[in-house]
PyMOL commands that place a pseudoatom at each C-alpha (Angstrom):
pseudoatom trace, name=CA, resn=MET, resi=1, chain=A, elem=C, hetatm=0, pos=[0.000, 0.000, 0.000]
pseudoatom trace, name=CA, resn=LYS, resi=2, chain=A, elem=C, hetatm=0, pos=[2.870, 2.348, 0.854]
pseudoatom trace, name=CA, resn=SER, resi=3, chain=A, elem=C, hetatm=0, pos=[4.468, 1.768, -2.536]
pseudoatom trace, name=CA, resn=LEU, resi=4, chain=A, elem=C, hetatm=0, pos=[1.159, 2.511, -4.318]
pseudoatom trace, name=CA, resn=VAL, resi=5, chain=A, elem=C, hetatm=0, pos=[0.820, 5.851, -2.502]
pseudoatom trace, name=CA, resn=LEU, resi=6, chain=A, elem=C, hetatm=0, pos=[4.463, 6.679, -3.289]
pseudoatom trace, name=CA, resn=PHE, resi=7, chain=A, elem=C, hetatm=0, pos=[3.911, 5.772, -6.941]
pseudoatom trace, name=CA, resn=LEU, resi=8, chain=A, elem=C, hetatm=0, pos=[0.776, 7.964, -7.157]
pseudoatom trace, name=CA, resn=LEU, resi=9, chain=A, elem=C, hetatm=0, pos=[2.525, 10.936, -5.515]
pseudoatom trace, name=CA, resn=THR, resi=10, chain=A, elem=C, hetatm=0, pos=[5.514, 10.612, -7.832]
pseudoatom trace, name=CA, resn=SER, resi=11, chain=A, elem=C, hetatm=0, pos=[3.234, 10.405, -10.868]
pseudoatom trace, name=CA, resn=LEU, resi=12, chain=A, elem=C, hetatm=0, pos=[1.312, 13.474, -9.725]
pseudoatom trace, name=CA, resn=LEU, resi=13, chain=A, elem=C, hetatm=0, pos=[4.542, 15.449, -9.238]
pseudoatom trace, name=CA, resn=LEU, resi=14, chain=A, elem=C, hetatm=0, pos=[5.808, 14.459, -12.692]
pseudoatom trace, name=CA, resn=LEU, resi=15, chain=A, elem=C, hetatm=0, pos=[2.513, 15.401, -14.265]
pseudoatom trace, name=CA, resn=ALA, resi=16, chain=A, elem=C, hetatm=0, pos=[2.412, 18.774, -12.525]
pseudoatom trace, name=CA, resn=SER, resi=17, chain=A, elem=C, hetatm=0, pos=[6.005, 19.633, -13.449]
pseudoatom trace, name=CA, resn=ALA, resi=18, chain=A, elem=C, hetatm=0, pos=[5.395, 18.790, -17.117]
pseudoatom trace, name=CA, resn=CYS, resi=19, chain=A, elem=C, hetatm=0, pos=[3.085, 21.810, -17.571]
pseudoatom trace, name=CA, resn=ASN, resi=20, chain=A, elem=C, hetatm=0, pos=[5.008, 24.970, -18.451]
pseudoatom trace, name=CA, resn=GLU, resi=21, chain=A, elem=C, hetatm=0, pos=[5.044, 27.657, -21.121]
pseudoatom trace, name=CA, resn=ASP, resi=22, chain=A, elem=C, hetatm=0, pos=[6.723, 25.289, -23.594]
pseudoatom trace, name=CA, resn=SER, resi=23, chain=A, elem=C, hetatm=0, pos=[3.866, 22.795, -23.334]
pseudoatom trace, name=CA, resn=TYR, resi=24, chain=A, elem=C, hetatm=0, pos=[2.196, 21.373, -26.376]
pseudoatom trace, name=CA, resn=LEU, resi=25, chain=A, elem=C, hetatm=0, pos=[-1.513, 22.117, -26.726]
pseudoatom trace, name=CA, resn=GLU, resi=26, chain=A, elem=C, hetatm=0, pos=[-3.167, 19.151, -28.372]
pseudoatom trace, name=CA, resn=GLY, resi=27, chain=A, elem=C, hetatm=0, pos=[-4.666, 20.105, -31.723]
pseudoatom trace, name=CA, resn=PHE, resi=28, chain=A, elem=C, hetatm=0, pos=[-3.041, 23.568, -31.692]
pseudoatom trace, name=CA, resn=GLY, resi=29, chain=A, elem=C, hetatm=0, pos=[0.725, 22.980, -31.575]
pseudoatom trace, name=CA, resn=PRO, resi=30, chain=A, elem=C, hetatm=0, pos=[3.159, 24.460, -29.065]
pseudoatom trace, name=CA, resn=ALA, resi=31, chain=A, elem=C, hetatm=0, pos=[1.715, 26.888, -26.548]
pseudoatom trace, name=CA, resn=THR, resi=32, chain=A, elem=C, hetatm=0, pos=[2.855, 30.491, -27.034]
pseudoatom trace, name=CA, resn=PRO, resi=33, chain=A, elem=C, hetatm=0, pos=[2.818, 32.792, -24.026]
pseudoatom trace, name=CA, resn=THR, resi=34, chain=A, elem=C, hetatm=0, pos=[1.296, 36.261, -24.361]
pseudoatom trace, name=CA, resn=GLY, resi=35, chain=A, elem=C, hetatm=0, pos=[3.664, 38.444, -26.340]
pseudoatom trace, name=CA, resn=GLY, resi=36, chain=A, elem=C, hetatm=0, pos=[5.295, 35.469, -28.072]
pseudoatom trace, name=CA, resn=THR, resi=37, chain=A, elem=C, hetatm=0, pos=[5.915, 35.057, -31.766]
pseudoatom trace, name=CA, resn=GLY, resi=38, chain=A, elem=C, hetatm=0, pos=[2.837, 33.137, -32.884]
pseudoatom trace, name=CA, resn=GLY, resi=39, chain=A, elem=C, hetatm=0, pos=[-0.838, 33.772, -33.460]
pseudoatom trace, name=CA, resn=PRO, resi=40, chain=A, elem=C, hetatm=0, pos=[-2.601, 37.058, -32.810]
pseudoatom trace, name=CA, resn=THR, resi=41, chain=A, elem=C, hetatm=0, pos=[0.008, 38.146, -30.281]
pseudoatom trace, name=CA, resn=GLY, resi=42, chain=A, elem=C, hetatm=0, pos=[2.779, 37.660, -32.882]
pseudoatom trace, name=CA, resn=PRO, resi=43, chain=A, elem=C, hetatm=0, pos=[5.337, 40.148, -34.137]
pseudoatom trace, name=CA, resn=SER, resi=44, chain=A, elem=C, hetatm=0, pos=[4.246, 43.629, -35.143]
pseudoatom trace, name=CA, resn=VAL, resi=45, chain=A, elem=C, hetatm=0, pos=[4.938, 43.693, -38.887]
pseudoatom trace, name=CA, resn=GLY, resi=46, chain=A, elem=C, hetatm=0, pos=[3.279, 44.935, -42.029]
pseudoatom trace, name=CA, resn=ARG, resi=47, chain=A, elem=C, hetatm=0, pos=[4.084, 45.037, -45.731]
pseudoatom trace, name=CA, resn=ILE, resi=48, chain=A, elem=C, hetatm=0, pos=[4.709, 47.744, -48.284]
pseudoatom trace, name=CA, resn=THR, resi=49, chain=A, elem=C, hetatm=0, pos=[4.739, 47.121, -52.022]
pseudoatom trace, name=CA, resn=LEU, resi=50, chain=A, elem=C, hetatm=0, pos=[6.932, 49.459, -54.088]
pseudoatom trace, name=CA, resn=TYR, resi=51, chain=A, elem=C, hetatm=0, pos=[6.625, 50.018, -57.831]
pseudoatom trace, name=CA, resn=CYS, resi=52, chain=A, elem=C, hetatm=0, pos=[7.701, 52.656, -60.364]
pseudoatom trace, name=CA, resn=THR, resi=53, chain=A, elem=C, hetatm=0, pos=[5.685, 53.977, -63.324]
pseudoatom trace, name=CA, resn=ASN, resi=54, chain=A, elem=C, hetatm=0, pos=[8.198, 56.626, -64.457]
pseudoatom trace, name=CA, resn=THR, resi=55, chain=A, elem=C, hetatm=0, pos=[9.131, 56.066, -68.117]
pseudoatom trace, name=CA, resn=LYS, resi=56, chain=A, elem=C, hetatm=0, pos=[12.721, 57.128, -67.339]
pseudoatom trace, name=CA, resn=LEU, resi=57, chain=A, elem=C, hetatm=0, pos=[13.187, 53.752, -65.643]
pseudoatom trace, name=CA, resn=ASP, resi=58, chain=A, elem=C, hetatm=0, pos=[13.231, 52.235, -69.162]
pseudoatom trace, name=CA, resn=TYR, resi=59, chain=A, elem=C, hetatm=0, pos=[16.763, 53.617, -69.661]
pseudoatom trace, name=CA, resn=CYS, resi=60, chain=A, elem=C, hetatm=0, pos=[17.991, 54.413, -66.127]
pseudoatom trace, name=CA, resn=GLY, resi=61, chain=A, elem=C, hetatm=0, pos=[18.904, 50.906, -64.975]
pseudoatom trace, name=CA, resn=ASN, resi=62, chain=A, elem=C, hetatm=0, pos=[17.521, 49.180, -61.897]
pseudoatom trace, name=CA, resn=LEU, resi=63, chain=A, elem=C, hetatm=0, pos=[16.198, 50.988, -58.845]
pseudoatom trace, name=CA, resn=THR, resi=64, chain=A, elem=C, hetatm=0, pos=[18.150, 50.065, -55.718]
pseudoatom trace, name=CA, resn=VAL, resi=65, chain=A, elem=C, hetatm=0, pos=[16.028, 50.139, -52.548]
pseudoatom trace, name=CA, resn=TYR, resi=66, chain=A, elem=C, hetatm=0, pos=[17.352, 51.029, -49.088]
pseudoatom trace, name=CA, resn=VAL, resi=67, chain=A, elem=C, hetatm=0, pos=[15.124, 51.166, -46.010]
pseudoatom trace, name=CA, resn=ASP, resi=68, chain=A, elem=C, hetatm=0, pos=[16.530, 52.744, -42.854]
pseudoatom trace, name=CA, resn=ASN, resi=69, chain=A, elem=C, hetatm=0, pos=[19.988, 52.622, -44.536]
pseudoatom trace, name=CA, resn=ASN, resi=70, chain=A, elem=C, hetatm=0, pos=[19.744, 48.851, -45.137]
pseudoatom trace, name=CA, resn=TYR, resi=71, chain=A, elem=C, hetatm=0, pos=[19.757, 47.358, -48.646]
pseudoatom trace, name=CA, resn=LYS, resi=72, chain=A, elem=C, hetatm=0, pos=[16.445, 45.587, -49.356]
pseudoatom trace, name=CA, resn=GLY, resi=73, chain=A, elem=C, hetatm=0, pos=[16.436, 44.782, -53.063]
pseudoatom trace, name=CA, resn=GLU, resi=74, chain=A, elem=C, hetatm=0, pos=[15.923, 46.128, -56.567]
pseudoatom trace, name=CA, resn=ILE, resi=75, chain=A, elem=C, hetatm=0, pos=[13.174, 46.965, -59.027]
pseudoatom trace, name=CA, resn=ALA, resi=76, chain=A, elem=C, hetatm=0, pos=[14.335, 46.145, -62.569]
pseudoatom trace, name=CA, resn=ASP, resi=77, chain=A, elem=C, hetatm=0, pos=[11.457, 47.220, -64.814]
pseudoatom trace, name=CA, resn=ARG, resi=78, chain=A, elem=C, hetatm=0, pos=[8.782, 49.910, -65.014]
pseudoatom trace, name=CA, resn=ALA, resi=79, chain=A, elem=C, hetatm=0, pos=[5.305, 48.848, -63.940]
pseudoatom trace, name=CA, resn=THR, resi=80, chain=A, elem=C, hetatm=0, pos=[2.669, 49.372, -66.614]
pseudoatom trace, name=CA, resn=ASN, resi=81, chain=A, elem=C, hetatm=0, pos=[-0.258, 48.961, -64.216]
pseudoatom trace, name=CA, resn=THR, resi=82, chain=A, elem=C, hetatm=0, pos=[-0.934, 48.902, -60.485]
pseudoatom trace, name=CA, resn=PRO, resi=83, chain=A, elem=C, hetatm=0, pos=[0.276, 45.608, -58.986]
pseudoatom trace, name=CA, resn=ALA, resi=84, chain=A, elem=C, hetatm=0, pos=[-1.499, 43.603, -56.329]
pseudoatom trace, name=CA, resn=CYS, resi=85, chain=A, elem=C, hetatm=0, pos=[-0.327, 44.462, -52.851]
pseudoatom trace, name=CA, resn=GLY, resi=86, chain=A, elem=C, hetatm=0, pos=[2.127, 41.783, -51.740]
pseudoatom trace, name=CA, resn=ALA, resi=87, chain=A, elem=C, hetatm=0, pos=[3.327, 40.980, -55.271]
pseudoatom trace, name=CA, resn=ASN, resi=88, chain=A, elem=C, hetatm=0, pos=[7.002, 40.497, -56.139]
pseudoatom trace, name=CA, resn=GLY, resi=89, chain=A, elem=C, hetatm=0, pos=[8.841, 40.384, -59.453]
pseudoatom trace, name=CA, resn=ASN, resi=90, chain=A, elem=C, hetatm=0, pos=[10.959, 42.502, -61.794]
pseudoatom trace, name=CA, resn=ARG, resi=91, chain=A, elem=C, hetatm=0, pos=[8.461, 45.378, -61.691]
pseudoatom trace, name=CA, resn=VAL, resi=92, chain=A, elem=C, hetatm=0, pos=[7.576, 45.338, -58.002]
pseudoatom trace, name=CA, resn=LEU, resi=93, chain=A, elem=C, hetatm=0, pos=[9.196, 44.785, -54.606]
pseudoatom trace, name=CA, resn=THR, resi=94, chain=A, elem=C, hetatm=0, pos=[7.246, 43.911, -51.456]
pseudoatom trace, name=CA, resn=LEU, resi=95, chain=A, elem=C, hetatm=0, pos=[8.943, 44.309, -48.090]
pseudoatom trace, name=CA, resn=GLU, resi=96, chain=A, elem=C, hetatm=0, pos=[7.863, 43.035, -44.680]
pseudoatom trace, name=CA, resn=LEU, resi=97, chain=A, elem=C, hetatm=0, pos=[8.873, 45.630, -42.094]
pseudoatom trace, name=CA, resn=PRO, resi=98, chain=A, elem=C, hetatm=0, pos=[8.306, 46.285, -38.388]
pseudoatom trace, name=CA, resn=VAL, resi=99, chain=A, elem=C, hetatm=0, pos=[5.349, 48.524, -37.568]
pseudoatom trace, name=CA, resn=GLY, resi=100, chain=A, elem=C, hetatm=0, pos=[6.285, 52.200, -37.538]
pseudoatom trace, name=CA, resn=SER, resi=101, chain=A, elem=C, hetatm=0, pos=[7.845, 54.887, -39.690]
pseudoatom trace, name=CA, resn=HIS, resi=102, chain=A, elem=C, hetatm=0, pos=[10.665, 54.016, -42.094]
pseudoatom trace, name=CA, resn=SER, resi=103, chain=A, elem=C, hetatm=0, pos=[12.993, 56.082, -44.299]
pseudoatom trace, name=CA, resn=PHE, resi=104, chain=A, elem=C, hetatm=0, pos=[13.260, 54.988, -47.926]
pseudoatom trace, name=CA, resn=SER, resi=105, chain=A, elem=C, hetatm=0, pos=[16.112, 55.894, -50.248]
pseudoatom trace, name=CA, resn=ILE, resi=106, chain=A, elem=C, hetatm=0, pos=[15.691, 54.601, -53.793]
pseudoatom trace, name=CA, resn=SER, resi=107, chain=A, elem=C, hetatm=0, pos=[17.921, 55.475, -56.723]
pseudoatom trace, name=CA, resn=SER, resi=108, chain=A, elem=C, hetatm=0, pos=[18.706, 54.178, -60.187]
pseudoatom trace, name=CA, resn=THR, resi=109, chain=A, elem=C, hetatm=0, pos=[21.951, 52.358, -60.822]
pseudoatom trace, name=CA, resn=THR, resi=110, chain=A, elem=C, hetatm=0, pos=[22.744, 54.567, -63.822]
pseudoatom trace, name=CA, resn=SER, resi=111, chain=A, elem=C, hetatm=0, pos=[24.144, 57.911, -62.626]
pseudoatom trace, name=CA, resn=ASN, resi=112, chain=A, elem=C, hetatm=0, pos=[21.239, 58.742, -60.320]
pseudoatom trace, name=CA, resn=CYS, resi=113, chain=A, elem=C, hetatm=0, pos=[18.916, 59.208, -63.281]
pseudoatom trace, name=CA, resn=LEU, resi=114, chain=A, elem=C, hetatm=0, pos=[15.996, 58.619, -60.874]
pseudoatom trace, name=CA, resn=ARG, resi=115, chain=A, elem=C, hetatm=0, pos=[16.012, 59.233, -57.134]
pseudoatom trace, name=CA, resn=TYR, resi=116, chain=A, elem=C, hetatm=0, pos=[13.267, 58.951, -54.518]
pseudoatom trace, name=CA, resn=THR, resi=117, chain=A, elem=C, hetatm=0, pos=[13.463, 59.658, -50.802]
pseudoatom trace, name=CA, resn=PHE, resi=118, chain=A, elem=C, hetatm=0, pos=[10.435, 59.466, -48.560]
pseudoatom trace, name=CA, resn=THR, resi=119, chain=A, elem=C, hetatm=0, pos=[9.154, 58.299, -45.210]
pseudoatom trace, name=CA, resn=ALA, resi=120, chain=A, elem=C, hetatm=0, pos=[6.337, 55.770, -45.017]
pseudoatom trace, name=CA, resn=SER, resi=121, chain=A, elem=C, hetatm=0, pos=[4.493, 54.218, -42.101]
pseudoatom trace, name=CA, resn=VAL, resi=122, chain=A, elem=C, hetatm=0, pos=[3.817, 50.506, -41.843]
pseudoatom trace, name=CA, resn=SER, resi=123, chain=A, elem=C, hetatm=0, pos=[0.769, 49.260, -39.921]
pseudoatom trace, name=CA, resn=LYS, resi=124, chain=A, elem=C, hetatm=0, pos=[0.406, 45.853, -38.271]
pseudoatom trace, name=CA, resn=ASN, resi=125, chain=A, elem=C, hetatm=0, pos=[-0.919, 43.078, -40.512]
pseudoatom trace, name=CA, resn=SER, resi=126, chain=A, elem=C, hetatm=0, pos=[-1.510, 45.468, -43.420]
pseudoatom trace, name=CA, resn=CYS, resi=127, chain=A, elem=C, hetatm=0, pos=[-0.181, 45.924, -46.933]
pseudoatom trace, name=CA, resn=SER, resi=128, chain=A, elem=C, hetatm=0, pos=[0.110, 49.297, -48.645]
pseudoatom trace, name=CA, resn=LEU, resi=129, chain=A, elem=C, hetatm=0, pos=[1.114, 50.296, -52.171]
pseudoatom trace, name=CA, resn=LYS, resi=130, chain=A, elem=C, hetatm=0, pos=[3.714, 52.998, -52.883]
pseudoatom trace, name=CA, resn=GLU, resi=131, chain=A, elem=C, hetatm=0, pos=[3.951, 54.251, -56.453]
pseudoatom trace, name=CA, resn=MET, resi=132, chain=A, elem=C, hetatm=0, pos=[7.033, 56.147, -57.590]
pseudoatom trace, name=CA, resn=GLN, resi=133, chain=A, elem=C, hetatm=0, pos=[6.201, 58.406, -60.566]
for i in range(1, 133): cmd.bond("trace and resi %d" % i, "trace and resi %d" % (i + 1))
show_as sticks, trace
zoom trace
């Protein structure tokens, strides 16, 4: 009888110590504490889609994109219509950025034929279009 009580107490202690913030919630995956990186309490990011309709881009080379002084990519061709927000390709560049205000510096690779500098705000879980004319 003593060994049964000891076994039950040990099992109860093991079971109780197994529950912590790294627990696995059956049917939902790993549990994420408030403020973690998953679900509705996930990171505060949004997207901005950049595209250029200026005909000068046809002979100015690629547009090199810097955000907050960090290289983010290039736009190679002029867009002939408004792209879908979130699209990527030669004519469009979509960036996922932290929520807040960001400084953009965009210039052509051929002798600064085209140059754009602006500040844009990114909102959580949103996508916005930015046309450069």
